[in-house]
VOFI-572055 format. One record per residue: residue in one letter; x, y, z of N, C-alpha, C in turn. Coordinates in steps of 0.1 Angstrom, whole numbers, plus 5000, padded with zeros to 4 digits. Each point is the difference from the previous one (the first is absolute). Layout:
% VOFI-572055
AXYZXYZXYZ;...
//
This chain:
% VOFI-572055
M708490072191500849885005499549975015;K499950115008499649975014498649945000;L499150054991498749954999500049854997;L500849964990500249864996500449925012;N501150045007500549935012498949985010;S499350115003498949995010498949904996;L499750004987499049904995500549865002;L501349984996500649865002500049965014;I500350095009500049965015498649965004;A499150084996498649975004499549874995;I500449974987499649874994500749885008;T501350025004500749905007499449985014;I499650105006499449995014498749924998;W499250044990498749944998500249854997;I501049964993500349864997500549925013;I500850075008500749935011499049985011;I499150105003499149995011499149894998;P499849915010499149884998498650054997;S499349924991498750034997499049995012;T500449935010499149995011499850135008;V500950094998499850135007498750074995;F499649974987498850064994498849915002;A500149905009498949905001498950045008;Q499550124999498750045006498949934994;P498750025005498949934993499950024985;A499649914993500050014985499150114996;D500350074989499250114995499049934991;S499149935006499049924992498650035005;P499049954993498650035004499649965014;W500749895005499649955014501149915005;P501150065006501249935003499949935014;V499250045009500049945014498549995004;F499849955012498749985006499350145001;N498750004995499250125000500650124992;G500849964990500450104990501350085003;N500350025012501250085003500449975015;N501250045004500549975013499350085011;R499150094997499150065010498749945000;H499749904991498849925000498750084999;T500150104991498850094998499049944991;G500349904992499149944990499750084988;L500850104998499850094988500649954988;S499350004989500549974987500150134991;Q501150004992500150124991499449984987;Y499249904999499349964987498550005001;E499350034989498650005000499549864996;I498849965005499449874996498650024994;G499550125000498750024994498849965009;T498950064998498849975008499149894995;D500349954988499149904993500249875006;R499149914998500049865005501249924996;K500649935009501249924997499649854997;E500849944991499849864996501349925003;L499849875000501149915002500850004987;L501350055000500949994989500749864999;W500549965011500549865001500249965014;S500249875003500349955013501149905000;Y500749985011501149915001499749925013;K500149864999499849925012501249955006;T500250035013501049945008499549885008;D500849925007499549885006499450025013;L500250115007499450025013499550155001;S499550045011499450135001501050124998;V499550114996500850124998499650105011;E500850025010499850105010500950124998;S501149984992500950104997499450104990;S500450135000499550104991501150024989;P499550034988500950014988500850135000;V501249994995500850124997500450004985;I500450114994500250024986501350064997;G500849944992501450054996499950104989;T501250064997500050114991499749954986;D500249884997499649944986498649945000;G499250025011498749955000499849865005;T501249945004499949865006499350015013;I499149905003499250005012500649895009;Y500350035012500549905010499049985011;I499849875003499049965010500449875007;G499849995013500349885007498849925003;S500249875001498849915002500449915012;H499049955007500249905011500549874995;D500149984986500649884995501650015002;G500550125004501450015003500850074989;Y499350044989500750064988499850154999;L501050074996499950134995499950004985;Y498950064995499749994986500350134993;A500650004989500250124991499249984988;L499050084998499049994989500250114990;N499949974987500050114990498750075000;P499950134995498850075000498949934992;S500349904992499049934992499549885008;G500549985012499549895009500849874999;T501049994991500849884999501150005010;L500549885004501049995010501450034994;K500750095007501350044996501049915007;W499949985013500749905007499449995014;K500449905007499649995014501149945009;F500150055012501149965009499449945013;E500549895003499549935013500750075012;V499250075007500450075012500049905012;A499049925001499849925012499049884998;K500049915009499049895000498850045009;P498849974996498850045008500149935014;V499550075010500049955014498549985004;Y499649895005498649975004499750085013;D498850065000499650085012498749935005;E500149935011498849925005498950095004;R500350125004498950095005499050034989;W500550024988499250044989499849894989;N500749885002499949894991500450044986;V501150084999500650054988501549995000;S500650004989501550014999500450134995;K501050065005500550134997501550004997;A500450094991501550014997500450154999;I499250084993500350144997498850095003;M500150085010499050105003500450144996;A501350024999500550134997499850054986;T500050134998500050064987501550034996;P500449964988501450034996500350154999;A501350034999500450144999501150004989;I499950104991501050014989500850135001;D501449984999500850125001500350054985;K500850115000500250074987500849924990;N500849905005500849914992499149884995;G498849995004499149894996500149885008;T500750015012500149895009498749995008;V499549885001498749985007500349935014;Y499450055010500249955014498749945005;I500149885005498949935005500449905012;N499149995010500349915011498849905001;G500349885006498949905002500449905010;S499449895000500249895010501449945000;S500850044990501449955000500850075011;N499450105007500750085010501150084995;Y499950044987501050094994499350114992;L500750115000499750104990500949974987;H499349984989500749974988500150124990;A501250024995500250104989500149934987;I499050034991499949934987500250104989;G500949974991500250094988498949994991;S499950104991498950014990500049884991;D501149925000500149884991499549885008;G499550015012499549895008501049925008;K501350055000501149935008500250075013;E500349925010500250055014501450075001;K500050125006501350075002500649975014;W499150005010500449975013498849985009;R500249955012498949995010500450045014;F499150055008500350045013499049945010;F500449955011499149935009499050095007;T498849974999498950085007499049905004;K499749995013499049915005498650024995;W499449904995498650014994499049945009;G498850065000498949945008498750014991;N499149905001498950004991498850095005;D500250085011499150105003500650145000;F501250014993500750134999500050044986;W499550134997500050054987501250094997;N501149975006501250084998500549974986;G500650104994500649994987500950114997;P500850004989501050104998499550144995;T500650105003499950134993501350064998;I500150104992501350064996500150155003;G501050045007500250145003500550084987;N500050135001500450084989501549994997;D500849955010501449984998500349854995;G499049924998500249864996500049905011;T500050045012500049915012498749925000;I500149875002498849915001499749995015;Y498750025003499549995014499149885000;I500249915010499049895002500149965014;G498849965005499949955014499949855000;T500149945012499949865002498849965008;A499649875000499049955009500749985014;R499249965010500649975013501049894998;N501150015007501049894999499949915011;D500149874998499849905010501349985009;G501050084996501250005008501049894996;N499649914991500949894996500650024986;T499450084992500650014987500250154995;G501150024993500250124993500250125008;N499850124993500250135006498950035010;P500250095009499050045009498950084993;S498850005006498850074994500250155000;G499350074991500050144999500050054986;L500550134998500150064987501450004995;Y500249964988501450004994500150104988;A501150075000500450094989501149934992;I499749974987501049924992500450084988;S501349994997500550074988499649934988;P500050064988499749934988500849884996;D501249995007500949884997499749895010;G499050015008499649905010500750005013;K500750115003500750015013499150085010;E500149955013499250075010500650145003;K499250105001500550135003499750035015;W498949965005499750015014498749925003;H499849975013498949925005499450075012;Y498650015000499350065012499349885006;P500349965012499449885007498550035003;E499149914997498650005004499649865003;P499949965013499849855003498649954994;S499050094999498749964996499949984985;G501150044993500049994985499450124994;V500150014986499450114993498949944991;T498850065002498849944994499750054986;V500650114995499650064988501250054992;V499750054987501050064992500450135005;P501350045002500450135005499650114990;A499850125005499850124992501250095002;V500350084990501150095001499650144997;G500250105010499650134998501050084991;S499650124996500850084991501350045006;D500150005013501250035007500949885004;G499549884995500749885002499649925013;T499150065008499549935012499349874995;I500349895008499349874997499049975010;Y498849974996498949965008499649864998;F499849925011499649874999499149965012;G499249894998499149965010500449875007;A499749995013500449895008498849975010;A500149895007498949965009500649945013;E499650045011500449955013499349865002;T500849895001499449875001499249985013;S500450065011499349985012498650065001;T499950124993498750085000499350004987;N500749964989499550004987499750154995;R500650095007499950144996501050034989;G499650094990500850034990500850135002;R501050034992500750135002500750034986;I500150134998500850054989501350065006;I501149964994501350045004500750084989;A500550125004500750084990501550005003;L500849974989501550005001500650104991;T501250055004500850094992500649914988;P500550074990500649924989501249915004;D500650035012501149915004499549905011;G498749995002499549895008499850045015;K500050135003499750045014498650035002;K499449965012498650025003499750145002;K499050054993499550145002498850015010;W499049914998498949995009499249874997;Q499049985009499249884999498550055003;Y499149954992498650045002499249875002;D499349985012499349885003498550004995;M499649894996498649984995499349905009;E498749994997499249905009500349864996;Q500149974987500449864995501150014989;W500449894996501250004991499550034985;L501150034992499850044986500149884991;E499150004990500149914989500350074987;G499750135000500350094988501150105003;S500750044990501150095002499550145002;A500950095005499750145002500250074986;S499450114998500250094989500350145005;I500750074991500550145004499450104991;G499450105006499450114993501050114995;P499650094992501050104995500550095011;D499350025011500550085011500749925011;G500349874997500749915009499249935010;T498650025000499149925009500049864996;I500149915011500049864998498649945002;Y499549924991498749955001500149845001;S499249955008500049855002498749955006;G499649884996498849935006500549895009;S499249945008500449885008498849915002;K500249895006499049895000498750045008;E500150095009498850045007499150094992;G500550054989499150084991500250145000;N501050055007500350155000500950034989;V499850124994501050074991500750115008;Y501349995000500850105008500750104991;A500050125004500950104994501050055011;V501349994997501050035009500950114994;N500350105008500950114995501449954999;P500850074992501449954998500850005013;D499550065011500749995013499549885009;G499149924994499549895008498850025008;K499450125000498850035007498849984992;E498949955007498849974992499350134996;K499650004987499350114994498549985001;W499549884996498749965002499949854997;R498849945004499749864996498549994996;F499749904992498749984995499649855001;K498849985005499649865003499149954989;T500449884994499149944990499249895007;G499249924992499249915007500649865003;S501349984995500649875003501550024998;G500849894999501450014999500550064987;I501350034999500650054988501349934998;S500249954987501349944996500550074988;A499350094994500450084988500950115004;T500850054991500850125002499350124995;P500050115008499350124995500750064987;S499250044991500550074988499650145000;I500950094994499850145002499950074986;G498950074998499850074987500850124999;P500050064988500850124997499650125009;D498750005004499550105009500249975015;G500749895003500249965014499049915006;R498949984993498949915006500549865002;I499549945010500449865004498949914996;Y500449894993499149904995500449865006;I499149945007500449875006498749915002;G500249874997498949905002500149935013;S498849965005499949935013499449864998;W500249925010499449875000498450015000;D499550115004498650025001499350014986;G500950014989499450004986499950144995;N500550105007500050144996501350054996;L500150084989501150084997499850145005;Y500950055008499850135006500950114993;A499450124999500850124996500050095012;L501250045004500150085012500750134998;N499650105007500750134999501350005007;P501150034994501449995006500250105011;K499250105001500350105011499449965013;N498849935000499449975013499549865001;G500149924989499649865000498549984998;K499350104997498549994998499749924988;E498949925001499649924988499450094990;L500549994987499450084989498949924993;W500349874998499049914995500549865002;R499149904997500349865001499449934988;F500649904995499549924989499949855006;D498749955000499749875006499949904989;V500849895001500049894990498949905002;K499350015011499049895004498750014994;P499450124996498750014995499849914987;G498849935000499849914989500549865002;R500749985011500549865003499349955012;D500049865001499349945011500850025013;Q499450075009500750035013500449885008;K499449894998500449885007501449964996;L500450034988501349974995501150075008;F499750135004500950085008500049955014;E498949955005500049955014500849885002;G500149924989500749875002501550014995;Y500450114995501450014995501050025011;P501249935000500950015011500550145003;G499750055012500450135004499450114993;K499149974990499450114992501050094994;E501249954995501050084995499750034985;V498950084998499550024987500950084991;I500750105005500950084991501449995007;S501049944994501450005004500950064990;S499550024988500750064989500250155003;S501150064996500350145001499550074987;V499850135001499450074989501250054991;T499849994987500950064990499250124994;I500750114999499450134995500650044987;S499250004989500550034987500250154999;K500750054990500250144997498750074997;D499149934994498750064997498949985011;G500549975012499149995011499149885002;V500449894995499349875002500649935011;L499249965010500449925011499749854997;V501149925000499849864997500449915012;F499149915004500349915011499249874998;A500149915009499349874998499549955014;D499149905000499549945012500249855000;V499649935011500349865001498949924993;F499050074993499049934993500150024985;D501349994995500349984986499850134992;T499950125006499650114992501150115001;V500350064988500850124999499250124997;Y500250115007499150124999500850124994;G499450084992500550134997499050115004;I500350095009499150105004500750144999;D499350115000500650134999500350055013;T500650125001500450065013498950065008;K498749984995498850045007499349885006;G500549884997499449885005499049944991;K499950044987499149954990500649884993;E499349894999500549894992500050034985;L501249974994500150024986499949864993;W500549905005499949864995500449905010;R499749884998500549895008500249884991;W501049915003500349884993500149895009;K499349894997500049885009500649884993;S501049945007500649894995499249875000;E500349904993499349885000500749895007;S501150035006500849905007499449965013;G499150085006499449975013500950025011;S501150084999500950035010500250155002;G500050045013500150145003501350064997;F500050145002501350084998500550055013;V501249975003500850065011501150094994;S500549964989501050084992499550144997;S500950104999499650134996500450034986;P499250084993500250024985501250094997;S500549994988501050104995499650044986;V500650114995499650064988501250024991;S499949954987501250024991499850134992;K501050034991500050124992498850014991;D499549894995498950014991498749995007;G500050015013498849995008499449875004;T500849894996499649865004500149985015;I499049945006499949975014500449865002;Y501049975009500449875004499749965014;I499549885002499649955014500049855000;G500349945012499949855001498949975010;D499649875000498949965009500549875008;E499249965009500349895009499849874993;G499550004988499949874993501349984991;G501050095001501249984993500050074986;Y498950074997500050064987500550155001;F500650044989500550134999499450074987;Y499450125002499250054990500550144995;A499850024987500250134994498650064995;L499650115005498850064997500250134993;G499150034990500250134992498950014990;N500350074990499150024988500649934988;K499249914994500549924989500150094988;K501150004993500250084988499549934988;V499250064992499449944988500850044988;T500649904994500950024988499149994988;K500250094991499250014987500549884991;P499049934994500349904991500850064988;L500749914993500750044988499150064989;I498849955000499150044989499650155001;I500150055012499750145003501150094993;A501249955000501150084994499950004984;I499449904995499949994985499250114994;P498850045005499250114994500850135001;Y500750025011500850135001501050004989;L500749894998501149994990499450024986;F498849944998499350014987499750154997;I499550075010499650144998501350084996;I501049985008501250084998500649984986;V500149874996500649974987499150054989;S498749985001499150054990500150154999;A500050075011500150154999501350044994;L501149945003501350034993500049984985;I499549884996499949974986499150104993;S498850035006499150094993500650144999;A500650045011500650134999501150014989;G500849894999501050004989499450004986;I498949934998499450004987499350134997;I499450065010499350134998501050104996;Y501250005007501050104997500549984986;A500349884996500549974986499050054990;I498749975002499050054990499950154999;Y500150065012500050145001501150064992;R501249955001501250054992499749984985;R499449894996499849974986499050104994;I498950025008499050094995500550144998;K500950035009500650144999500850024987;K500649894996500850014988499249984987;D498949935001499249974988498750075000;N499850094991498850095000498949944991;E500349894993499049944991498849965008;S498850054997498749975007499749865002;E500249924990499649865000500949925011;K501250034999500949935010499750055014;K499650135001499750055013498849925006;K498949994991498849925004500449865004;L500849944992500449865003500749995014;N500950095002500850015013499150035012;M499050084998499050035010499249885004;K499649924990499349875002500949915009;I501249994996500949915007500250055014;L500050135002500250065014498849965008;L498750014994498849975008500049855003;I500449924991500049855003501049975012;I501250075000500949985010499550045014;L499350125000499450055012498949915005;L499249954991498949915005500649875005;T501049954993500749885005500650025014;T500650115002500650035013498950015011;L498950064997498950015009499449865004;V499949914990499549875002501049925010;I501350024997501049935008499950055015;I499950135001499950065014498749955007;A498949994992498749955006500249865005;I500649914991500349865004500850005013;A501150085000500950005012499250045012;G499250114999499250055011499049905005;T499449924991499149895004500849895009;L501249974995500849905007500350055014;I500450135001500350055013498850005009;F498850044995498850005008499749865005;L500249894992499749875004501049945010;F501350034998501049945009500650085010;Y499950135000500750085010499150025012;P500649975012499250015013499950145004;F499050074995499950155003499850025015;K499349925007499750025014500749895008;Q500950045009500749905008499550015014;D499349895004499549995014501149985009;S499850035013501049985010500149855004;E499049924996500149865002499749924987;T500549894999499849924988498649945001;K499549934989498749954999499849905011;D501049925003499949905011501150055010;S499550085010500950055010500349915011;R499449885000500349905010501449954999;P500950015011501349944999499949854997;K500849964991500049864997500549915012;P499449885002500549925010501549974999;I500750005011501449985001500449865002;E500749944991500349855001498749925003;K500149935011498849915004499450065012;V499350124998499250065011498749935001;E499549975012498849925002498850104999;T499750044987498850084998499149934990;V498750035001499049944991499150114995;R499850004987499150104994498649944999;I499050085004498649965000499450034987;P499649914992499450034987498850095001;G499950104990498950095000500450134993;P499050095000500250134993500950105007;V500449975013500950095007501249925004;D501250075000501349935002500249985015;I499449895006500149985014501049885002;W500950035010501149905003499949975015;V500349875004499949965014501449945003;R500450045012501249935006499649955013;E500249875002499749935013501349995009;F500050075011501149995009500049885009;G498849955003499949885008500150045015;E500649915008500150025014501050115004;T499650105008500950115004500350005015;G499249925008500349995014499149905007;R500349975013499249915008499950065014;S499049975007499950035014500049865008;C500650005011500149885008500350045014;L500249905009500450035014500849895006;G500350005013500749905007501550004996;E500649885000501449994998500450054986;V499150004990500350034987500250154998;C499050085005500150154998500050085012;G500149945012500350085012498950045008;A498950074995499050055009498750014993;L498950015007498750024995499950134991;K499349994989499850114991501350054992;D501049915001501250034992499849954985;T500150094991499949974986501449994993;C500349894994501249994993499950064986;V500750114998500050064987501249974992;R501049935007501149954993500149855004;W499749914991499949865003501049914994;N500749935008501149914995499449864999;K499549964989499349874998500949885002;N501350024996500949895001500449965014;K500050105009500449975014498850005009;D498850014994498750015008500150105011;N500450124997500250105010499650144993;C499850105008499650134994500850115007;Y500150114993500850115004499250134998;E500450115006499350134998498549995002;M499649985013498649995003499350135003;I498850014997499250125003498749955008;K499550085009498849965008498850024992;T499349894996498750024993499049915006;S499549904992498949925004500449875007;P499249955009500449885008499949874991;A500649905004499949864994500349905011;S499549884997500349895010501349944998;S500549925009501449955000500149894989;D498949944996500249894990499450054986;R499850124998499450054988500850134995;Y499950024987500650124994498950094994;K500250125000499250094992500950044988;I499749964988500850034988499550134994;Y501050084997499850134993500349994985;C499050024992500149994985500050144994;N500650014988500050134993500249984985;M499350084993500250014985499750144995;V500350034988499950134994499349994987;I499050094997499450014987500350144994;V500550004988500450134994499350024987;N499550124998499450044988501050084992;Q500649934990501150064992499550094988;D498750004998499450084990500150145003;S500350084990500250155002498750084999;K498849934996498850084998498849935007;K499949874999498849925004500049975015;V498850025006499749965014499549865000;A500549925010499649865001499249975012;N499049914999499349945012500549855001;V500649975011500649875003499349935011;S499649884999499449925011500849875000;L500249945012500749885002499849945013;N500349875002500049935013501449995005;L500250035013501249985007499949875008;N501049914998499949875005501249965008;Y499949885007501149945006499949854998;T501049944994500049854997500849945011;T499449915008500649945011500949884995;A500749945009500949894996499349884994;D498749985003499349894995499550034986;G500350114994499650044986498750064999;I499350025011498750074999500150155000;R499350064990500050154999498950065008;H500350095009499150065009499850154996;L498750044998499750144997500150085012;V500950105000500150095011499150124999;Q500050074988499150114998499950034985;K498950074997499850044986500350155000;E500650054989500450144999499650064986;S499650135000499850074988500650145001;Y500750044989500750135000499850074987;K500050135001500150094988501450055000;I500849974990501450044999500250104989;E500550125003500250114990501249974991;P500150064989501249984991501350035007;G500949914998501450025005500049985015;D498949955007500049985014500049855003;G500149975013500049865004499349985014;K499849885003499449975013500849885007;S500450025012500649905008499049935009;L499949874999499049935008500749925011;L499450005012500649935011498949925007;W500249875002499049925007500749905009;T499349945009500649915010499249875001;Y500649895004499349885002500749925012;D499249955009500549925011500049854997;V501249945002500249864998500749935011;S499949875001500849935010501449994995;E501049985009501449994996500349894990;N499149904999500249894991499250014987;D499450114999499150024988500450134992;V501250045001500450134993500149974985;G499450094993499949984985500550124993;K499150054991500550114991498850104998;C500450135000499150114996499749994985;G498850054996499750004986498750084997;Y499750014988498850074996499349924988;S498850034998499349934989498850084995;D499449954989498850064994500150154998;I501150044995500250154998499350044987;L499350115001499250054989500350154998;M500250044988500450144997499150054989;T499450125002499250074990500450155000;E499750064988500350144999498950085006;D500450105008499150095006499650124991;N498850004995499650104990499350125006;N499850005013499350105007500850135001;
//
């Protein structure tokens, strides 16, 4: 009786206690940014070392800078700069979408932005996301809003929500202009949308907070007067523990190792290791800036990409470089020279259970490499837009990632389903064997009862006929199996080229090798005077509508009344076996319709590889036209 009463009391308490008490991060494959609230990038699932293919894609209306998270039922959640939070089924179909915000135009980059944050999912299935609405939104798994909490948003802040082990939601704000809403800093919010505490930080919070095993919260900020970054550590009740200053500000979050060491990169290109007491352990210098979050392997190794195009593996004890993987070999180096800020790798690394490191670059490529730095596979999209989003991994090993063209991809191994005809021979064999066995047994019983020699001979003839008939049936079934059963399953299909997505501007070059061309057109201009500011300033972000340019880099000179037009295109050999020789003319067609030959090019392109071509042309400001190519010829290389 006492046991029954105790059980009833326990059940009553369980029913009465609000479910939000148990609202820690979802027990799902990828509930928050970089996999968990320590941001280690570790997945508990295997993806395999074989080559990945495009399983499906989904198109949003603007770029995807947000990284995907995955719910307990396999639903994928992703934000887009079109202002919507998307919930997608594992099959790639839309489950629902919720409008978080309206896109806001950014003149500096000539783009519109709405959601830069990665969603976070709690154990109740509630999804948290913030955007240009200046609110943190709590969305139920049914796509309906539960509540919203004011958080100042900025289009150069990558702040987003994370969830503590007790269910508290932590999120930072952008710098506040002093006229609207709550003050800047870090907020701790209960699962019902009420503020628990606030830590003031006038410069705003630039990244997603990380939470240590002891409940310590780590977040990044930047001093506006000096542009120096800092990591701030807070107790679970919002009291400051310490502050660690960096040379420049953070664009990527901190991650926390198994021993409590905090790892972070910053824009000057250093990777920092900070002890749990706030003292520096070591630092490592890369060749350029860092906006990725460090990922931490099971053995403690640190993996992080840099704008210099290298993925680095570092020793956690002393910060020494173990190896680096360079994404630039085989590509035209001029392309890297002209790219804004050379931010080649901004994606963080996802580490699968079987030791595959997955990351992406801004030149449309997703990589899989092993823990020794050896490339296992690469997959290149056809959208012509780079990756800033970081990948996530589902239970079945599917990789999800979005690109700046607004596409969201699922990569994995295509499952080959056997045709129905393959099952028929098996069924035929089984039924024939059962019938034959039954007849043989019946004849055997009859022979045993009847000793007359003639009948025995007759029955033996019947037995032989049945056996021969059975053998014929089995032979026919075996032939059918041999003809239709795919005995050898390659890791890629016969046509491994990802199919064009909707209306992608690609052209197939006829010939014996599967060569595709994508023309990007104009990627930048150089100018001077009132338009671009100073001699040798190259506009790598050009606002054609307002006749102005942003994000300039110092390169080649130009006169005040002329432009140097930067053109770019890509040639890809999608064939898995054949080598191609490609020759073509790179042109520029001026406003008067005349096509001018800039240069002739010839390339040998290996299977599965590509070539990025960059050329320039000087024109007067009244004669700006269009980049193009012509007379392309492709032959198979049999050498």
